[in-house]
N, C-alpha and C positions, 0 to 999 in steps of 0.2 A: 610639086604637088603639096598642098598644105596637109597638116595632120588631120583636119576635119575631112578633107577629100579622101585621105587614105582610109579613115574609119568608115566613111560612107561614100564609096566611089560613085554611086548612082542615086543622087538625092530624089530624082523624080520617081524611080522605082520604089524607094522607101516611102514616099508620100502616097503612092498608089496602093502599096500594101497596107498602110495605116488607114486609108479610106475604106479598103475592103474589109479590114478587121472591124472598123466602126460600123459598117453596114451589116456585118454578121451579128454584132452585138445588138443593134437595133432590131434586126429580124428575130433574134432569140427573145428579146424583151416583148416584142409584139405578139409572138407566138405564146409566150407564157401568160400574157394578159388575156389573149383570146381564150386560152384554156381556162383561166380563172373565171371568165365571164360567159362560158359556153352555155350555161343553163339560165341565163338572164334573157328574158324575152324583149324587154324595152329598157333603154338607157335614156333617161331624161335629165338634162341639166337645168338647174335653176340659177339664174345669172343676172347680174346687174352691172351697170357702168360705173356705179359708185357705191361706197359703203354707206350704211345707215338707212337704207330704204326698206329694210325688213326682209331681205333675201332669205336668211336662215329661218325666220318665222314662217315664211311662205313654204319653204322646202319641208320643214318639219310637219306643219299642219296638212300639207298636201299628201305627204307620205302616210301620216296617220289616218287621214280620210280614206285613202285607197285601201289601207289595211282593214279599216272598219267595214269597208264594202266587201271584204272577203278575199282581197288580193294578197299575194305574197310579195312583201315589199322590203327593200333595204335602202338605207341612206349612206352614201359615201361622202364624208366631210373632207373635201380637198382644199378648204381654205386653210392653208398651212400656217400662215402668220397668226390668224385669230380664229381658231377652231371653236365654235360655240354650240355645235349640235349636241354634244354630250350633256352639257348643262341644260340646254333647252328640253332634252328628253329625260332629264333627271336620271341619268344612267351612269353608274360608277363602277360597275362590274367590268373588268378588262376582258379583252379577247382571250380565248383559250388556244394555246399553241399545240399543234399535233406533232407526231414524231417526224414528219417530213417538213417541219417548220412552216406549215400553212396555219393561218389564224382563222378560227371560227368566231365571227362577230357576236357579241351579246345582243339580246333582244329586249325591247321594251315597248309596250303598247302595240304589240304585234309587228314591230318594225326592227329589222336587224340594223346595227349601227357599226360603222368603222370610221375612226377619226384619228388625226394626229394627236388629239388631246389625250388619248390613252397612254401616250409615250412621253408625256411631259412629267417631270418630277414635281412641279408645282403648277397649279392652274394659272397663276398670274405671271409665270415665267415668260419673258419676251423671247420669241424665236427670231433671232437676227441672222438670217441666212441670205447668201447671194443666190442668183438664179440657178446655177448648177446643183446646189444642194437642195433647193426646192424641187427641181426636176427629179433628182434621185429619190427624194422622199415620196413624191407622187408615184413614181414608178414602183417603188417597194410596196406601197399600200395596195396598188392595183394588182401586182403579181402575187402577193403573199396571202390575200384574203380569200377564204373559201366561202362563197356566198350560198352555194347550193342552188336550188331552183328558186327563181324569183320571177314574178310577173313584171315588176318595176324596180329598177335601181335608180333612185333619185340622187343626183350628184349636186351637192351644194358647193358651187365654185367660188373662188376668190373674186372680188370685184375688180373692175378695171380691164384694160386691154393689153397688159404686158405679159411677161414670161409665164407666170403661174397659170392663168386661165388658158393661155395659148398651148401650154404643155398638155393640159387635160383635153382640150379640143382636138389636138393632133394625135393623142394616144388612145382615147376611148372612141369607139364607134357609136357616137351619139345618134339617137333617133330624132332628137330635136331639143330645143331649148325653150324654157319659159323665162321670159324677161320680166323682171320686177322693177317698177318705178313708183315714185310718189307723184302727186299731181303738180308739184311745183316746176317752174320753168327750167331751173338748172338740172333737176333730176331727169326731166324729159330729154334735154340735150344729151346728157350722158347715156341715157337709155338708147337713144338713136345711135350713138357711137358704138355701143356694144352690139346692137343689131347689125350694123354695118360690118363689124368684125366677124360675126357669125356668118353673114352672107358671103364675105370674102373667102371664108374657108369652105364655102359651099355646103353648109349644114342647115337643116330646117329650123326655122323659128316657129314653134308651135303656137305661140301667142304671147300676149302681154297681160300682166296683172297690175292693176293700180292698187297700191297699198296706202294706208294712212289717209283714206278718203274721208271727207266730212267737212264740218264748219271750220276747223282749225287750219287745214292746209288746202282746202278747196276740193274740187272734184271735176273729173272729165279730162284731165291731161293725158292719162294713159289711153283712154278711148280715142281721143283725137289723134294721138300718135299712131295707134293701130290703123285708123282710117287713112291717115296720110301715107303710111308705108304699105298699105294693102295687106295687113296682117289681122289675124283673129284677135278680138278682144275677149279674153277669158273671163274677166269680171273684176270687180273692185271689192276691197275689204275695208270696212268702216273702222274708225278708231272707237273701240268699245272697252268698257271697264272689265270685260271678261279676261282681257290680257293681263290684268293685275294679278290674277291667280297664276303664279308660275309653277305650281306643283305638278302640272301636266299641260300638254298642249291645249290651246284654247278651244279647239274643236271638240274636246271631251268635256268642257265645262259650260259652253255657251251654245244654245240652240241656233241663234242668229249667225254666229261664227261658223257653225257646222254647215248651215245652209249655203253660206257663201262659198265654202270650200267644196261642198258637193257640186255646186255649179261649176267651179273652176276645174275640178277633177273630171267632170263630164266633158268639158271642152277639151281638156288634154287628151282624153281617150278618143274623142271624135277626130281631133287633129292627127293623132297617131294612126287611126284607121284610114283616114283620107290619104295620108302620106304613104302608107303601105300599099294602098290600092293604086296610086299613081306611079309607084316605082316599078 
């Protein structure tokens, strides 16, 4: 008998115990996350197949629009590599830690915000992490945040179809996703990939938003994709000069932008209601 066999005479039993311990840890994590989100009515992800389509802009303006309409809203920025919600919201006050190590998120424009950006030493710091570290960071953000009562928690996801968005989709009990695309052909292809990922995980797609619509990039690609895939087209947002003012979200500075997002918010609420009725 080898020394390894003497130290571990039954490797199969050891592997079984390790699997059981891993299952226990996963169960405890899920229970902690469920407890942290117990008072959240709706969890909505804002997602895209590729970066640069304005996903964070849509998430922020949708959240602020819902808050302006009287809802209790939070944004969870789980784009670990490039967290931009804090800058978009012009929020620099960090979360407050309680005695039980729970974090109370700061609030701006009526929206509570939690983001990895709060824990960076420098805003331009590159977060160079492998999958397990990203997974652990997302788990910690979800478990440690005390949101209180919310009508909507808007999760700004990382783009793509790899480990980080998959972790969020498998960890949060999402009510559905808003998929963001631009009118161009390549963005539409990537949006379709992201929709197929959501469907593979058997989560609802609430609808599609077409961003950057207008003379520069064209119009209609997002609506065509929605029709092709049998999904709700939530609306399009035009390229407007209102977005040049970055002191606050554009829905607070431009009437036309606000109307666009009020239309999108109404579609999201309708999609959530229909989903709840059919479940």
